[in-house]
C-alpha positions in Angstrom: 70.8 124.1 99.9 71.3 121.3 97.3 74.5 123.0 96.2 75.9 122.9 99.8 75.0 119.2 100.1 76.7 118.4 96.8 79.9 120.3 97.9 79.9 118.5 101.3 79.6 115.1 99.6 82.3 116.0 97.1 84.6 117.1 99.9 84.1 113.8 101.7 84.9 111.8 98.6 88.1 113.8 98.0 89.2 113.4 101.6 88.5 109.7 101.6 90.5 109.3 98.4 93.4 111.1 99.9 93.2 109.1 103.1 93.1 105.7 101.3 96.8 105.7 100.4 99.2 105.4 103.3 102.1 107.7 103.9 105.5 106.0 103.5 107.9 108.5 105.1 111.1 106.4 105.1 112.4 104.6 102.0 115.3 102.2 102.3 118.0 102.6 99.8 117.5 100.4 96.7 120.7 99.2 95.1 119.0 98.3 91.8 115.7 98.2 90.0 113.2 95.7 91.2 110.9 93.9 88.7 107.7 92.1 89.6 104.8 90.4 87.7 101.4 91.5 89.1 98.2 89.5 88.5 95.0 91.1 89.8 91.8 89.3 90.9 90.5 89.6 87.3 93.5 87.8 85.9 95.0 91.0 84.4 98.8 90.6 84.0 101.2 93.6 84.4 104.8 94.3 85.0 105.9 96.6 87.9 109.3 98.2 88.0 110.6 100.0 91.1 113.5 102.2 90.3 115.7 104.0 92.8 116.0 107.7 91.8 118.0 108.9 94.7 117.9 109.3 98.4 114.2 108.9 99.6 112.9 108.7 96.1 111.6 105.7 94.1 109.8 105.5 90.8 107.0 103.0 90.3 106.2 102.1 86.6 103.4 99.7 85.9 102.8 98.5 82.3 100.3 96.1 80.9 101.2 92.8 79.1 101.6 94.7 75.8 104.0 97.3 77.4 101.5 100.2 77.5 101.9 102.3 80.7 99.2 101.9 83.3 100.7 104.1 85.9 104.0 106.0 86.5 104.4 107.6 89.9 107.2 108.8 92.1 107.3 108.4 95.9 109.5 111.0 97.4 109.7 112.0 101.1 106.3 110.4 101.8 104.5 112.1 98.9 103.2 110.6 95.7 103.3 112.5 92.4 102.6 111.5 88.8 105.6 110.9 86.6 104.9 112.3 83.1 101.5 112.8 81.6 99.7 109.8 83.1 96.4 110.6 84.8 96.2 110.0 88.6 95.6 106.4 89.4 94.6 105.8 93.1 94.3 102.1 92.6 97.8 101.9 91.4 99.0 103.8 94.4 97.2 101.3 96.6 99.0 98.5 94.7 102.3 100.2 95.1 101.8 100.7 98.8 100.9 97.0 99.2 104.1 96.1 97.2 106.0 98.2 99.7 104.5 96.2 102.6 105.5 93.0 100.8 109.1 94.3 100.3 109.1 95.4 103.9 108.3 91.9 105.1 110.8 90.3 102.8 113.7 92.7 103.6 112.7 93.6 107.2 112.1 97.3 106.4 109.9 99.5 108.6 106.3 99.5 107.3 103.7 102.1 108.2 101.2 100.9 110.8 98.3 101.6 108.4 99.6 98.7 106.3 99.6 96.2 109.2 96.3 94.8 107.9 97.8 93.8 104.6 97.6 90.0 104.4 100.7 88.4 102.7 101.0 84.7 102.0 104.3 83.7 100.4 105.2 80.5 98.6 107.5 79.0 96.1 110.7 80.1 97.8 109.3 83.4 98.8 109.3 84.7 95.2 105.5 84.5 94.8 103.0 86.1 97.2 99.2 86.3 97.4 98.4 89.7 98.9 95.1 91.1 100.1 94.2 94.5 101.3 90.9 96.5 101.5 88.9 93.9 99.5 91.5 93.8 96.8 93.7 90.9 95.9 96.9 90.5 93.9 99.5 87.8 93.1 103.0 89.1 93.0 106.0 87.3 91.6 109.5 88.7 91.9 111.4 88.5 88.6 115.1 87.5 88.7 117.7 90.2 87.9 119.0 89.7 84.4 
């Protein structure tokens, strides 16, 4: 009996984790790699690179302030997968989804309806944004192309 309860609870946790990241089915074509500085609510600073890999395929690479990788994931045809030997990082996928919503607002791309509750407040010439979603908060600053 206790074993069945444990399995049910575990199944609910797994299903909730899978549901927490929205499906992004259509990716607009990126012409070049995008670079962004990310500051989370705790003041942790990281760099996010979004690289076009091909049609309907983007690579998200997040590194900390020392250059150590936090997450490397590829979004292809609406599915996320790890890139390399990094462990799964659901919080990074949430951040990447929120960044997609921000980019959608900036470039007038279609954004999945599940991201409609993302709150985006831009300032400083639209290159800095405060973004909130699901009790999480980030500050995002687009970095100029070099």
